[in-house]
Kinemage of the C-alpha trace (Angstrom):
@kinemage 1
@onewidth
@group {chain A} dominant
@subgroup {mainchain}
@vectorlist {calphas} color= white
{ca met a 1} P 3.862 6.788 -1.671
{ca ala a 2} L 6.474 7.325 1.028
{ca leu a 3} L 6.159 7.862 4.765
{ca thr a 4} L 6.077 11.628 4.478
{ca asp a 5} L 7.605 14.089 6.962
{ca glu a 6} L 4.424 16.148 6.508
{ca leu a 7} L 2.689 13.917 9.067
{ca ser a 8} L 5.476 13.810 11.681
{ca asp a 9} L 3.550 16.023 14.145
{ca val a 10} L 0.168 14.418 13.527
{ca leu a 11} L -1.253 12.104 16.174
{ca met a 12} L -2.240 8.827 14.548
{ca glu a 13} L -4.473 6.175 16.025
{ca phe a 14} L -4.304 2.502 15.176
{ca asn a 15} L -5.300 -0.690 16.967
{ca cys a 16} L -3.274 -3.570 18.349
{ca pro a 17} L -3.919 -6.522 16.028
{ca ala a 18} L -3.937 -8.903 19.017
{ca cys a 19} L -6.467 -7.172 21.306
{ca ser a 20} L -7.775 -4.147 19.314
{ca his a 21} L -6.580 -1.744 22.007
{ca pro a 22} L -6.201 1.739 20.449
{ca leu a 23} L -2.707 3.185 20.332
{ca val a 24} L -2.124 6.891 19.623
{ca arg a 25} L 1.329 8.097 18.611
{ca phe a 26} L 2.866 10.811 16.464
{ca gly a 27} L 3.664 10.052 12.836
{ca ser a 28} L 7.386 10.471 13.546
{ca trp a 29} L 7.197 7.584 16.041
{ca leu a 30} L 5.281 5.399 13.622
{ca arg a 31} L 7.823 6.052 10.853
{ca thr a 32} L 10.775 4.912 12.955
{ca ile a 33} L 9.573 1.858 14.871
{ca gly a 34} L 9.497 -1.714 13.581
{ca ser a 35} L 7.708 -3.230 16.555
{ca phe a 36} L 6.126 -2.160 19.825
{ca arg a 37} L 4.665 -3.709 22.964
{ca cys a 38} L 0.922 -3.200 23.390
{ca asp a 39} L 0.098 -1.326 26.600
{ca ser a 40} L -2.998 -3.453 27.110
{ca cys a 41} L -2.216 -7.090 26.242
{ca lys a 42} L 1.603 -6.750 26.362
{ca ala a 43} L 1.954 -8.521 22.995
{ca met a 44} L 5.027 -7.658 20.932
{ca val a 45} L 3.560 -6.344 17.695
{ca arg a 46} L 5.539 -6.032 14.479
{ca ile a 47} L 4.367 -3.221 12.239
{ca gly a 48} L 5.577 -3.535 8.679
{ca tyr a 49} L 6.082 -0.934 5.994
{ca glu a 50} L 2.841 -1.818 4.167
{ca lys a 51} L 0.789 -1.275 7.346
{ca lys a 52} L 2.566 2.034 7.988
{ca leu a 53} L 1.803 3.111 4.408
{ca ser a 54} L -1.904 2.342 4.863
{ca ile a 55} L -2.058 4.327 8.134
{ca phe a 56} L -0.245 7.301 6.570
{ca ala a 57} L -2.474 7.143 3.473
{ca gly a 58} L -5.581 7.344 5.660
{ca tyr a 59} L -4.275 10.415 7.478
{ca leu a 60} L -3.169 12.072 4.232
{ca lys a 61} L -6.703 11.603 2.936
{ca ile a 62} L -8.121 13.229 6.102
{ca arg a 63} L -5.650 16.107 5.754
{ca gln a 64} L -6.621 16.661 2.112
{ca gln a 65} L -10.325 16.682 3.005
{ca his a 66} L -9.910 19.099 5.937
{ca gly a 67} L -7.034 21.229 4.668
{ca ala a 68} L -3.357 21.020 5.532
{ca gly a 69} L -3.544 23.264 8.598
{ca val a 70} L -6.588 21.645 10.150
{ca thr a 71} L -6.328 18.946 12.813
{ca pro a 72} L -9.207 16.454 12.757
{ca ser a 73} L -11.551 17.224 15.657
{ca his a 74} L -10.980 13.902 17.434
{ca gln a 75} L -7.303 14.809 17.846
{ca ala a 76} L -7.958 18.305 19.130
{ca asp a 77} L -10.361 16.962 21.761
{ca arg a 78} L -8.173 14.080 22.808
{ca phe a 79} L -4.741 15.745 22.875
{ca pro a 80} L -4.959 19.540 23.025
{ca his a 81} L -1.208 19.855 23.622
{ca arg a 82} L 1.575 19.353 21.061
{ca gly a 83} L 3.817 17.339 23.384
{ca arg a 84} L 4.024 13.594 23.685
{ca ala a 85} L 0.883 11.521 23.936
{ca pro a 86} L 0.073 10.686 27.573
{ca lys a 87} L 0.867 7.156 28.733
{ca ala a 88} L -2.074 4.837 29.322
{ca ala a 89} L -2.946 4.215 32.954
């Protein structure tokens, strides 16, 4: 499986491995980054290809269960807009 363009506009949630703080970003962001700084604990987190594949696989499974045009309800409630995810306070 590859990191598909099909999920570029899908908001994906995953947790910081250091503090478990949830991070929500678009698939296009997740595809391109190699590391990020956690907004909560400020740890520099490396995110490898295998981890990205597992996140994408989970969202592909959700998409297949709900249909390609359907956004999972937790995303619609959390981020009703299609712009960038809001920054944490």
